[in-house]
KEKE-3310 file (N, C-alpha, C; in steps of 0.2 Angstrom, whole numbers, plus 5000, padded with zeros to 4 digits):
npx = (5545:5530:5514:5499:5483:5465:5450:5436:5420:5407:5393:5380:5377:5376:5377:5389:5398:5390:5391:5409:5410:5408:5414:5429:5426:5417:5410:5407:5414:5417:5422:5423:5414:5414:5419:5428:5431:5439:5452:5466:5475:5467:5476:5488:5508:5516:5509:5506:5518:5535:5534:5533:5535:5528:5521:5507:5505:5490:5485:5471:5459:5447:5437:5418:5399:5382:5365:5355:5338:5327:5331:5336:5345:5355:5372:5383:5400:5414:5432:5447:5461:5477:5487:5494:5509:5509:5497:5480:5477:5482:5469:5451:5441:5428:5416:5401:5388:5374:5368:5365:5378:5387:5395:5402:5405:5419:5424:5430:5434:5434:5443:5454:5472:5477:5465:5459:5456:5457:5463:5453:5442:5443:5447:5461:5469:5480:5478:5470:5456:5444:5432:5415:5399:5379:5364:5348:5333:5329:5337:5348:5364:5378:5394:5403:5420:5436:5450:5466:5482:5498:5510:5506:5495:5481:5464:5450:5432:5423:5410:5403:5389:5380:5369:5367:5367:5381:5391:5394:5402:5398:5406:5416:5407:5413:5410:5414:5433:5451:5464:5473:5485:5482:5470:5462:5449:5441:5437:5422:5404:5390:5374:5358:5341:5328:5315:5313:5320:5327:5335:5350:5362:5378:5391:5405:5420:5427:5443:5454:5470:5480:5492:5498:5496:5499:5494:5481:5471:5466:5452:5438:5425:5405:5402:5390:5384:5367:5357:5347:5333:5341:5351:5367:5367:5378:5390:5390:5393:5387:5387:5398:5410:5418:5435:5450:5444:5435:5425:5423:5422:5406:5390:5377:5358:5341:5325:5310:5298:5306:5317:5334:5346:5362:5377:5392:5410:5413:5426:5438:5449:5458:5473:5480:5488:5479:5465:5447:5434:5418:5405:5391:5375:5365:5350:5341:5326:5318:5323:5339:5339:5339:5347:5349:5353:5369:5367:5375:5380:5387:5403:5417:5429:5439:5455:5462:5472:5483:5496:5498:5512:5523:5516:5515:5505:5490:5485:5467:5449:5441:5434:5425:5407:5394:5377:5361:5343:5330:5315:5305:5298:5289:5292:5301:5311)
npy = (4558:4554:4555:4543:4547:4542:4546:4543:4535:4535:4521:4529:4542:4556:4552:4551:4562:4566:4550:4549:4558:4552:4544:4536:4531:4523:4507:4504:4506:4520:4518:4506:4503:4509:4513:4514:4528:4533:4525:4516:4530:4538:4542:4544:4545:4560:4566:4580:4581:4591:4599:4613:4611:4598:4584:4573:4562:4546:4554:4563:4576:4591:4586:4583:4583:4575:4573:4563:4573:4564:4551:4544:4534:4537:4543:4555:4560:4569:4575:4584:4574:4568:4580:4597:4602:4616:4619:4616:4602:4587:4581:4579:4569:4556:4548:4538:4531:4520:4514:4520:4521:4512:4503:4510:4516:4522:4535:4548:4563:4576:4587:4596:4593:4579:4570:4569:4580:4593:4604:4609:4607:4618:4614:4610:4611:4612:4609:4606:4612:4614:4608:4605:4597:4593:4589:4588:4590:4580:4569:4572:4575:4588:4597:4608:4616:4624:4627:4626:4633:4630:4637:4647:4662:4657:4653:4645:4641:4626:4617:4601:4586:4573:4559:4548:4547:4549:4540:4540:4556:4571:4579:4594:4610:4626:4641:4651:4658:4665:4677:4682:4690:4697:4693:4682:4666:4658:4647:4640:4635:4627:4626:4617:4620:4613:4618:4618:4607:4610:4622:4627:4634:4642:4648:4659:4670:4684:4687:4704:4713:4707:4703:4715:4714:4721:4733:4744:4741:4731:4718:4709:4703:4696:4681:4675:4658:4653:4638:4638:4626:4619:4624:4631:4648:4663:4670:4680:4696:4701:4705:4717:4724:4732:4742:4735:4726:4711:4696:4681:4661:4659:4654:4646:4645:4638:4642:4637:4646:4647:4659:4663:4663:4671:4668:4673:4677:4692:4704:4717:4730:4722:4725:4729:4725:4720:4715:4716:4704:4700:4692:4690:4691:4691:4693:4684:4687:4682:4672:4675:4684:4699:4707:4711:4722:4719:4713:4713:4701:4698:4697:4689:4683:4673:4664:4658:4641:4631:4620:4608:4606:4611:4624:4629:4639:4630:4630:4631:4629:4638:4651:4649:4652:4640:4636:4632:4627:4624:4615:4612:4620:4637:4647:4658:4656)
npz = (5931:5925:5932:5928:5929:5931:5925:5934:5936:5950:5954:5953:5952:5958:5970:5975:5981:5996:5999:5999:6010:6021:6022:6030:6046:6044:6039:6026:6011:5999:5986:5980:5971:5960:5944:5929:5914:5905:5894:5887:5881:5866:5856:5846:5853:5848:5840:5835:5831:5837:5851:5861:5880:5892:5889:5896:5893:5892:5900:5909:5911:5915:5919:5912:5911:5907:5909:5901:5897:5893:5899:5911:5912:5903:5901:5896:5893:5897:5891:5893:5885:5888:5893:5892:5900:5901:5894:5888:5879:5869:5863:5862:5873:5875:5883:5880:5891:5894:5903:5914:5922:5923:5914:5898:5883:5875:5865:5851:5847:5834:5836:5834:5830:5832:5834:5820:5816:5800:5788:5779:5784:5796:5805:5810:5821:5834:5848:5862:5873:5888:5887:5885:5888:5884:5882:5874:5874:5865:5866:5856:5858:5861:5861:5866:5864:5866:5852:5852:5843:5847:5844:5834:5835:5831:5836:5842:5844:5844:5840:5840:5837:5844:5837:5840:5855:5859:5854:5840:5832:5825:5810:5817:5821:5817:5828:5832:5826:5827:5821:5825:5836:5847:5850:5860:5864:5875:5889:5887:5888:5887:5883:5882:5878:5889:5884:5872:5860:5846:5852:5856:5867:5869:5876:5879:5884:5875:5870:5870:5869:5870:5870:5874:5890:5901:5901:5902:5892:5886:5883:5886:5883:5883:5874:5862:5852:5845:5843:5831:5825:5824:5818:5818:5821:5819:5828:5842:5850:5869:5878:5885:5897:5895:5895:5901:5908:5910:5907:5912:5913:5908:5910:5906:5911:5908:5910:5915:5908:5896:5896:5899:5909:5910:5920:5927:5930:5934:5929:5935:5933:5926:5922:5935:5948:5957:5955:5954:5958:5951:5954:5942:5934:5918:5910:5896:5890:5878:5874:5869:5860:5862:5879:5895:5906:5918:5932:5947:5960:5970:5980:5973:5982:5984:5990:5983:5981:5988:5989:6003:6006:5999:6000:5986:5974:5969:5951:5948:5946:5955:5956:5945:5940:5942:5938:5942:5938:5947:5943:5947:5955:5953:5938:5939:5946)
capx = (5541:5522:5507:5492:5477:5461:5443:5430:5412:5402:5388:5373:5384:5373:5377:5396:5399:5388:5399:5412:5410:5403:5418:5432:5426:5410:5411:5403:5419:5412:5425:5422:5409:5419:5418:5433:5427:5443:5456:5472:5475:5468:5480:5496:5512:5521:5505:5506:5523:5536:5530:5536:5532:5530:5515:5510:5500:5485:5479:5463:5457:5442:5430:5410:5396:5376:5362:5348:5334:5322:5333:5342:5351:5360:5375:5388:5406:5418:5438:5454:5464:5484:5487:5501:5508:5510:5491:5478:5478:5481:5463:5444:5439:5422:5411:5394:5381:5366:5367:5366:5387:5389:5397:5405:5409:5423:5424:5433:5433:5440:5445:5465:5474:5475:5459:5458:5454:5459:5464:5448:5436:5444:5449:5468:5472:5488:5479:5459:5456:5440:5426:5407:5393:5375:5359:5345:5327:5325:5343:5353:5370:5379:5400:5408:5430:5440:5455:5472:5491:5504:5515:5505:5490:5476:5462:5443:5429:5421:5404:5399:5384:5379:5364:5365:5368:5387:5393:5399:5400:5398:5411:5414:5406:5416:5407:5419:5440:5453:5472:5475:5489:5476:5463:5460:5441:5442:5433:5416:5399:5385:5365:5353:5336:5324:5310:5313:5325:5330:5339:5358:5365:5384:5392:5413:5423:5435:5448:5458:5473:5484:5498:5500:5493:5499:5494:5475:5469:5461:5444:5434:5417:5402:5401:5384:5381:5364:5354:5338:5329:5345:5357:5370:5367:5383:5390:5391:5395:5379:5391:5405:5410:5422:5441:5454:5438:5432:5422:5425:5415:5399:5386:5370:5354:5335:5321:5305:5298:5312:5321:5340:5350:5369:5380:5398:5414:5414:5435:5436:5455:5463:5480:5484:5490:5472:5460:5443:5432:5412:5399:5385:5370:5363:5344:5336:5317:5318:5331:5344:5337:5341:5351:5348:5362:5370:5366:5380:5376:5391:5411:5422:5435:5442:5459:5468:5471:5489:5497:5499:5519:5527:5515:5513:5498:5487:5477:5461:5443:5440:5430:5420:5400:5389:5370:5355:5338:5323:5311:5297:5296:5290:5299:5306:5317)
capy = (4551:4553:4552:4542:4549:4539:4549:4537:4540:4532:4523:4534:4550:4559:4554:4554:4568:4564:4543:4549:4563:4548:4539:4535:4523:4519:4502:4507:4511:4519:4517:4497:4504:4515:4513:4517:4528:4531:4521:4521:4536:4536:4547:4543:4549:4565:4567:4585:4583:4595:4606:4615:4610:4592:4581:4568:4552:4544:4559:4563:4581:4595:4582:4587:4573:4577:4567:4564:4574:4557:4544:4546:4529:4538:4549:4556:4564:4572:4575:4582:4571:4570:4587:4597:4605:4623:4621:4612:4592:4583:4583:4580:4563:4554:4539:4536:4527:4518:4510:4523:4522:4504:4502:4517:4517:4526:4539:4554:4569:4579:4592:4596:4584:4572:4567:4570:4586:4595:4612:4608:4608:4622:4613:4609:4616:4609:4608:4607:4613:4616:4605:4606:4592:4594:4584:4591:4586:4574:4565:4575:4577:4593:4597:4613:4615:4629:4622:4633:4634:4632:4640:4652:4664:4655:4650:4646:4639:4621:4614:4596:4587:4566:4559:4542:4545:4550:4536:4542:4565:4576:4585:4603:4618:4632:4645:4656:4658:4672:4673:4690:4689:4702:4689:4674:4665:4654:4645:4641:4630:4624:4622:4614:4620:4610:4617:4617:4602:4615:4626:4626:4641:4641:4659:4660:4675:4686:4693:4706:4715:4699:4704:4718:4710:4724:4741:4745:4742:4726:4718:4703:4703:4689:4678:4669:4659:4647:4635:4639:4623:4614:4625:4636:4654:4668:4671:4686:4696:4702:4709:4722:4726:4740:4743:4735:4725:4704:4692:4673:4657:4663:4648:4648:4642:4639:4645:4633:4648:4650:4664:4663:4668:4669:4671:4673:4683:4699:4706:4726:4732:4717:4724:4731:4720:4719:4716:4718:4701:4699:4685:4693:4688:4697:4689:4685:4685:4682:4665:4675:4689:4702:4705:4714:4725:4715:4712:4711:4695:4696:4701:4686:4684:4666:4665:4653:4632:4628:4612:4610:4602:4616:4631:4634:4641:4627:4633:4628:4632:4642:4656:4649:4651:4635:4637:4624:4627:4620:4615:4610:4627:4644:4648:4664:4653)
capz = (5932:5926:5937:5926:5932:5925:5925:5935:5940:5952:5953:5957:5953:5964:5978:5975:5986:6000:6000:6002:6015:6023:6023:6036:6050:6038:6031:6016:6002:5992:5981:5979:5964:5954:5938:5923:5910:5899:5894:5885:5874:5857:5850:5843:5853:5844:5835:5831:5831:5840:5854:5870:5887:5894:5887:5901:5890:5896:5907:5908:5917:5919:5913:5911:5912:5905:5909:5896:5902:5890:5900:5917:5912:5897:5902:5891:5896:5891:5895:5891:5885:5885:5896:5891:5905:5898:5892:5884:5876:5863:5862:5866:5872:5874:5882:5881:5894:5892:5910:5922:5922:5924:5906:5895:5876:5871:5856:5850:5844:5828:5836:5832:5823:5833:5831:5812:5812:5795:5785:5774:5790:5799:5814:5811:5827:5838:5858:5863:5880:5891:5884:5889:5884:5886:5881:5870:5874:5860:5865:5855:5865:5859:5865:5864:5865:5862:5851:5847:5840:5853:5838:5830:5837:5828:5841:5839:5848:5838:5844:5837:5839:5842:5837:5842:5860:5860:5850:5835:5833:5817:5811:5821:5816:5820:5830:5830:5823:5827:5822:5827:5842:5853:5850:5862:5864:5881:5895:5884:5890:5882:5886:5879:5881:5891:5882:5865:5856:5842:5852:5862:5869:5869:5881:5880:5882:5870:5874:5866:5871:5873:5865:5879:5896:5906:5899:5901:5886:5883:5886:5889:5881:5882:5865:5863:5849:5848:5836:5828:5822:5826:5815:5820:5820:5819:5836:5843:5859:5872:5886:5885:5903:5895:5894:5906:5912:5905:5908:5910:5917:5908:5910:5904:5913:5907:5917:5912:5900:5891:5900:5898:5915:5910:5926:5925:5933:5930:5933:5935:5933:5925:5921:5939:5953:5963:5949:5957:5951:5957:5953:5939:5930:5913:5907:5890:5889:5871:5870:5867:5853:5866:5886:5898:5910:5921:5940:5952:5964:5979:5978:5974:5988:5983:5992:5982:5985:5990:5991:6011:6006:5997:5998:5981:5975:5963:5948:5949:5945:5963:5954:5940:5943:5940:5938:5944:5937:5948:5936:5950:5957:5948:5932:5939:5954)
cpx = (5531:5519:5503:5487:5470:5453:5438:5425:5409:5395:5384:5376:5383:5376:5385:5400:5396:5392:5403:5414:5409:5406:5422:5431:5421:5413:5409:5409:5415:5418:5425:5417:5412:5420:5424:5430:5432:5447:5462:5471:5474:5471:5486:5501:5515:5514:5503:5513:5530:5534:5536:5532:5532:5519:5512:5502:5495:5482:5476:5462:5453:5436:5422:5405:5389:5374:5356:5342:5327:5324:5339:5347:5355:5362:5379:5394:5411:5427:5442:5457:5473:5487:5492:5501:5510:5502:5487:5480:5478:5475:5454:5443:5432:5420:5403:5391:5376:5365:5368:5374:5388:5394:5398:5406:5413:5422:5426:5433:5435:5439:5451:5463:5476:5471:5457:5454:5457:5459:5457:5444:5437:5446:5458:5473:5479:5485:5472:5461:5448:5432:5420:5403:5386:5371:5353:5338:5323:5333:5348:5359:5376:5387:5401:5415:5432:5449:5460:5477:5493:5510:5513:5499:5483:5471:5455:5440:5424:5414:5403:5395:5383:5372:5361:5367:5375:5389:5399:5398:5403:5405:5409:5412:5408:5411:5411:5430:5444:5460:5473:5480:5485:5471:5463:5450:5444:5436:5423:5412:5395:5380:5365:5343:5330:5317:5308:5320:5329:5335:5346:5359:5372:5387:5403:5416:5431:5437:5452:5464:5479:5491:5504:5493:5492:5495:5487:5471:5464:5453:5443:5427:5413:5402:5396:5383:5375:5362:5347:5336:5338:5351:5359:5369:5373:5384:5391:5390:5389:5380:5396:5407:5415:5428:5442:5447:5437:5426:5424:5420:5408:5397:5379:5365:5348:5331:5315:5301:5299:5318:5327:5344:5358:5374:5388:5402:5414:5420:5433:5446:5460:5469:5484:5484:5485:5468:5452:5435:5423:5409:5393:5380:5369:5356:5342:5330:5317:5320:5336:5346:5341:5343:5350:5353:5362:5370:5373:5376:5379:5399:5413:5428:5438:5451:5466:5468:5480:5492:5499:5507:5523:5524:5511:5506:5497:5481:5470:5454:5438:5436:5426:5413:5399:5382:5364:5348:5332:5317:5304:5295:5294:5294:5302:5312:5322)
cpy = (4555:4549:4549:4542:4545:4543:4540:4541:4532:4531:4527:4538:4553:4561:4552:4557:4566:4554:4546:4555:4557:4543:4539:4529:4519:4514:4501:4509:4511:4520:4511:4499:4509:4513:4516:4520:4526:4527:4522:4529:4533:4540:4544:4548:4553:4565:4572:4589:4588:4600:4608:4611:4602:4590:4574:4564:4548:4548:4562:4570:4586:4591:4585:4581:4580:4572:4568:4566:4569:4553:4545:4542:4531:4545:4550:4562:4564:4573:4579:4579:4571:4576:4588:4601:4613:4625:4619:4603:4592:4585:4581:4571:4562:4547:4543:4529:4526:4515:4513:4522:4515:4503:4508:4514:4521:4531:4544:4558:4573:4586:4594:4589:4579:4567:4568:4577:4589:4602:4613:4610:4616:4621:4608:4610:4610:4605:4609:4605:4613:4615:4604:4602:4593:4589:4588:4587:4581:4569:4568:4578:4581:4595:4604:4616:4620:4623:4627:4629:4637:4636:4645:4655:4661:4651:4649:4640:4633:4619:4606:4593:4578:4565:4551:4542:4548:4544:4538:4550:4566:4580:4592:4608:4623:4638:4651:4655:4665:4670:4679:4690:4692:4699:4683:4675:4660:4654:4646:4633:4630:4621:4620:4619:4617:4609:4618:4613:4606:4619:4625:4633:4639:4650:4655:4669:4677:4690:4697:4710:4709:4702:4709:4718:4715:4731:4738:4747:4736:4725:4712:4702:4695:4687:4676:4669:4653:4645:4636:4633:4617:4617:4631:4645:4657:4669:4678:4690:4701:4706:4713:4725:4732:4738:4742:4730:4717:4702:4686:4669:4659:4653:4650:4641:4646:4641:4641:4637:4651:4655:4662:4668:4664:4673:4670:4680:4690:4702:4714:4724:4728:4717:4724:4725:4719:4718:4715:4710:4700:4696:4692:4688:4694:4690:4690:4682:4681:4676:4668:4682:4695:4700:4712:4717:4720:4716:4710:4707:4695:4697:4693:4685:4677:4669:4660:4648:4632:4622:4612:4607:4606:4623:4633:4634:4635:4629:4629:4632:4637:4644:4656:4648:4643:4639:4630:4629:4622:4619:4611:4615:4633:4644:4654:4662:4648)
cpz = (5931:5929:5932:5931:5929:5927:5925:5937:5945:5952:5955:5957:5955:5969:5980:5983:5993:6002:6001:6007:6020:6028:6030:6039:6046:6034:6025:6014:5998:5987:5978:5971:5960:5949:5932:5920:5906:5902:5893:5879:5867:5855:5849:5848:5848:5839:5834:5834:5838:5844:5862:5875:5889:5893:5891:5895:5894:5901:5904:5913:5915:5912:5914:5909:5911:5906:5905:5899:5900:5894:5905:5917:5909:5902:5897:5897:5894:5896:5889:5891:5882:5885:5895:5898:5905:5894:5887:5882:5870:5860:5863:5866:5875:5876:5883:5886:5896:5899:5916:5924:5924:5920:5902:5888:5874:5865:5858:5845:5836:5830:5838:5831:5825:5833:5826:5810:5806:5793:5783:5778:5794:5806:5816:5816:5833:5845:5859:5869:5882:5888:5889:5886:5886:5882:5880:5873:5870:5859:5863:5857:5860:5864:5861:5867:5862:5860:5849:5845:5846:5849:5834:5833:5835:5836:5840:5844:5841:5842:5840:5839:5837:5840:5838:5849:5863:5859:5844:5835:5825:5818:5814:5820:5818:5819:5830:5828:5824:5824:5823:5836:5847:5855:5856:5865:5870:5885:5890:5889:5885:5885:5880:5881:5882:5887:5875:5862:5851:5844:5857:5860:5869:5871:5880:5881:5876:5874:5867:5872:5874:5873:5871:5886:5903:5906:5901:5895:5885:5886:5884:5887:5882:5876:5867:5856:5849:5841:5837:5823:5822:5823:5818:5818:5821:5827:5838:5851:5861:5875:5886:5892:5904:5892:5901:5911:5909:5909:5909:5914:5915:5908:5911:5906:5909:5908:5911:5906:5897:5890:5900:5903:5913:5917:5923:5931:5931:5934:5931:5936:5932:5924:5929:5944:5956:5959:5957:5953:5958:5950:5948:5936:5924:5911:5900:5891:5882:5868:5867:5862:5860:5875:5892:5902:5915:5927:5945:5958:5971:5972:5976:5975:5989:5987:5988:5986:5983:5989:5996:6010:6005:5996:5993:5978:5965:5957:5949:5946:5951:5960:5950:5945:5940:5943:5939:5943:5940:5947:5940:5953:5950:5942:5934:5944:5947)
residu = (MET:GLN:ARG:ARG:VAL:GLN:ILE:VAL:VAL:ARG:LEU:GLY:VAL:LEU:GLY:LEU:ALA:ALA:ALA:VAL:SER:GLY:CYS:GLY:ASP:ASN:ILE:TYR:ASP:PRO:PHE:THR:SER:LEU:VAL:ARG:VAL:SER:GLY:HIS:SER:PRO:PHE:ASP:PRO:GLY:CYS:ILE:GLY:THR:GLN:ARG:GLY:MET:ASN:PHE:ALA:GLY:VAL:GLU:VAL:GLU:PRO:SER:VAL:ALA:VAL:ASP:PRO:THR:ASN:PRO:ALA:HIS:LEU:VAL:GLY:VAL:TRP:GLN:GLN:ASP:ARG:TRP:SER:ASN:GLY:GLY:SER:ASN:GLY:ILE:GLY:ALA:ALA:ALA:SER:PHE:GLY:GLY:GLY:ALA:THR:TRP:LYS:PRO:SER:THR:LEU:ARG:PHE:GLY:ARG:CYS:GLY:GLY:GLY:SER:ALA:ALA:SER:GLY:THR:ASP:TYR:ASP:ARG:ALA:THR:ASP:PRO:TRP:VAL:THR:ILE:ALA:ALA:ASP:GLY:THR:VAL:PHE:LEU:VAL:ALA:LEU:VAL:PHE:ASP:SER:THR:SER:PRO:ARG:ASN:ALA:MET:LEU:ALA:SER:ARG:SER:THR:ASP:GLY:GLY:VAL:THR:TRP:SER:ASP:PRO:ALA:VAL:LEU:ARG:ALA:ASP:SER:ASP:PRO:ASP:VAL:PHE:ASN:ASP:LYS:ASP:THR:ILE:THR:ALA:ASP:ALA:THR:ASP:PRO:GLY:ARG:VAL:TYR:ALA:VAL:TRP:ASP:ARG:LEU:THR:GLY:GLN:SER:GLN:PRO:THR:ARG:PRO:ILE:GLY:THR:GLY:PRO:THR:TRP:PHE:ALA:ARG:THR:THR:ALA:GLY:VAL:TRP:GLU:PRO:ALA:ARG:PRO:ILE:PHE:ASP:PRO:GLY:VAL:ASP:ALA:GLN:THR:ILE:GLY:ASN:VAL:ILE:GLY:VAL:LEU:PRO:ASP:GLY:THR:LEU:ILE:ASN:ALA:PHE:ASP:LEU:ILE:THR:MET:VAL:SER:SER:THR:ALA:PRO:VAL:THR:MET:LEU:ALA:VAL:ILE:ARG:SER:PRO:ASP:ARG:GLY:LEU:THR:TRP:SER:ALA:PRO:VAL:VAL:ILE:ALA:PRO:MET:ARG:GLY:VAL:GLY:ILE:GLN:ASP:PRO:ASN:ASN:HIS:VAL:PHE:ILE:ARG:SER:GLY:LEU:ASP:LEU:PRO:GLU:ILE:ALA:VAL:ASP:ARG:THR:ARG:PRO:PRO:THR:ARG)
# end
């Protein structure tokens, strides 16, 4: 039996955590003001043909939400739509709110075949995952996601934009595409530069040695792409930790002076039974042209999350970093 999961947003998004922690005997019920964002799946059953794995139609996972820096009542959320048991989803769902989360207008994106991707545009992939959304200083919305095939090694990073607040979306731009079975692009994020509406930054890790994961030959450098005057430049690596090492969870913060901070997990001894994970950052003083050597902040020592009933480990984003910039303080904070 499939469980149906709906994405919901509480009015006053930032107050959700505090409200939930204060429930129990509190007469205030935080869930009375939940608003449904997603609805029925927009994708036809079997839209990508016969696949291995179980598809959970109508299920949404991995949501990302952005707030318009020019209008706090404008929000855009994105998510994986119709998740597969063995990875990825049928496509990317999205919704925009222009009333602080009270009402939402859904939309879909051409990230994969179910969403209308085509061979001519290089977007006809089986599945999509890892959606991330950001809103630029002029209100333009940008989204990045990973797409891949379940029956071939093809995979790519795609980015789309919306100039009407998230109601309609452009055909995706291909930031990077690979078909080598040894290579896989993974775990992308996207960040708009609040100091310059023409600049948006995308980062991810690009893994090699995927056909022989137990041998110490793989790499996982950080790849980076940016827009200049709204046009995507060619993607390129900005940090390579070397053989038998990788990055993951790359995410950029933009300081008020335009300096970029990229935080990520730095993993060494990847092929061993005891890999070492550290939280690290690199900096760019020139909006991504050049980057510093990594600075390690702290070891990552998560013990994992288990189902309390059967003690099976649960896949989660436990070790993935987040980054926030305090714009009320000096530009170095």
